[in-house]
C-alpha positions in Angstrom: -3.8 63.8 -52.8 -0.1 63.1 -52.8 0.9 59.4 -52.5 3.5 58.6 -49.8 5.9 55.7 -49.8 3.6 54.0 -47.2 0.6 54.3 -49.6 2.7 52.8 -52.4 3.8 49.9 -50.2 0.3 49.2 -49.0 -0.9 49.2 -52.6 1.8 46.6 -53.5 0.9 44.5 -50.4 -2.8 44.4 -51.3 -2.0 43.7 -54.9 0.2 40.8 -53.9 -2.5 39.5 -51.6 -5.0 39.7 -54.4 -2.8 37.8 -56.7 -2.2 35.1 -54.1 -5.9 34.7 -53.5 -6.5 34.4 -57.2 -3.7 31.8 -57.5 -4.2 29.6 -54.4 -7.5 30.7 -52.8 -8.5 32.4 -49.6 -7.8 29.5 -47.2 -4.4 28.7 -48.6 -3.4 32.4 -48.6 -4.3 32.6 -44.9 -2.4 29.4 -44.2 0.7 30.7 -46.0 0.6 34.0 -44.1 0.2 32.3 -40.8 3.0 29.8 -41.5 5.3 32.6 -42.5 4.5 34.7 -39.5 5.1 31.8 -37.1 8.1 30.4 -38.9 6.0 27.5 -40.3 5.6 26.0 -36.9 9.3 25.1 -36.7 11.8 26.4 -34.2 14.0 29.2 -35.6 16.2 29.6 -32.5 18.9 27.2 -33.8 18.8 28.8 -37.2 19.3 32.2 -35.6 22.3 30.7 -33.8 23.7 29.6 -37.2 23.1 33.1 -38.6 24.9 34.8 -35.6 27.9 32.4 -35.8 28.4 33.0 -39.5 28.0 36.8 -39.1 30.6 36.9 -36.4 33.0 34.6 -38.2 32.8 36.5 -41.6 32.3 39.9 -39.9 29.3 40.8 -42.2 25.9 42.2 -41.3 22.7 40.2 -41.3 21.3 41.9 -44.5 24.6 41.3 -46.3 24.4 37.6 -45.4 20.7 37.0 -46.0 19.7 39.4 -48.8 23.1 40.0 -50.4 23.6 39.0 -54.0 27.4 39.1 -54.1 28.7 35.9 -55.8 32.2 36.0 -54.4 34.0 36.1 -51.0 32.8 36.7 -48.3 29.1 36.6 -49.0 29.0 33.6 -51.3 30.9 31.4 -48.9 29.3 32.7 -45.7 25.8 32.0 -47.2 27.0 28.5 -48.3 28.3 27.7 -44.9 25.1 29.0 -43.3 23.0 26.6 -45.4 25.4 23.7 -44.9 25.5 24.2 -41.1 21.8 24.6 -40.7 21.3 21.3 -42.6 24.1 19.3 -41.0 24.3 20.7 -37.4 20.6 21.2 -36.7 19.0 18.9 -39.3 16.8 21.6 -40.8 15.3 20.5 -44.1 16.0 22.6 -47.2 12.2 23.4 -47.3 12.4 24.8 -43.8 15.5 26.9 -44.6 13.8 28.1 -47.8 10.8 29.2 -45.8 13.0 31.0 -43.2 15.0 32.8 -46.0 12.2 33.1 -48.6 14.5 31.3 -51.1 13.9 28.5 -53.5 14.7 25.0 -52.2 16.4 23.8 -55.3 18.8 26.7 -55.3 19.6 26.0 -51.6 20.2 22.4 -52.5 22.8 23.4 -55.1 24.5 25.8 -52.6 24.6 23.0 -49.9 26.0 20.5 -52.4 28.7 22.9 -53.6 29.8 23.7 -50.1 29.9 20.1 -49.1 32.2 19.3 -52.1 34.4 22.3 -51.2 34.7 21.1 -47.6 35.6 17.5 -48.7 38.1 18.3 -51.5 40.4 21.1 -50.6 42.7 21.6 -53.6 44.3 24.9 -52.8 45.0 27.5 -50.1 41.7 29.3 -50.6 39.8 26.0 -50.0 41.8 25.4 -46.9 41.0 29.0 -45.8 37.2 28.3 -46.3 37.5 25.1 -44.3 39.0 27.1 -41.5 36.1 29.6 -41.6 33.7 26.6 -41.5 35.4 25.3 -38.4 35.3 28.7 -36.8 31.6 28.9 -37.5 31.1 25.4 -35.9 33.0 26.5 -32.8 30.9 29.7 -32.6 27.7 27.6 -32.8 28.8 25.4 -30.0 29.7 28.4 -27.8 26.3 30.1 -28.6 24.4 26.9 -27.8 25.9 26.6 -24.3 23.8 28.1 -21.6 25.4 31.1 -20.0 26.3 30.9 -16.4 24.9 33.5 -14.1 27.2 34.6 -11.4 26.0 36.6 -8.4 
């Protein structure tokens, strides 16, 4: 029998489930899966507003923003602004953001700290440019949060 890509992915899924059960037990594995599926019981609407605002401002796609690995402009700064805005504008904890993005909280903490420093201390034209992008993202968030008027 020929294995298809679906069979391979299912095999990886069941293997990962098996390892999770071995590591944390049945009940905790079920709890982790349910929390992930429901967003951990927290509201992701505002986080999605942040994502949309950053995507529009930097003109990048959602996969580029969230799964990208580029460590230079635009992805690095777009991701940093996303984390910073989610924390400062909507008071998401770094643990919540980590769950949303499936990223390590300590790494997100470093990214948020670096972005905060860049926004406070602008030493050159590029820093001023990034501050401008940050301001554009904040404006986009405020526009996206406003309820749209229905005209008949």
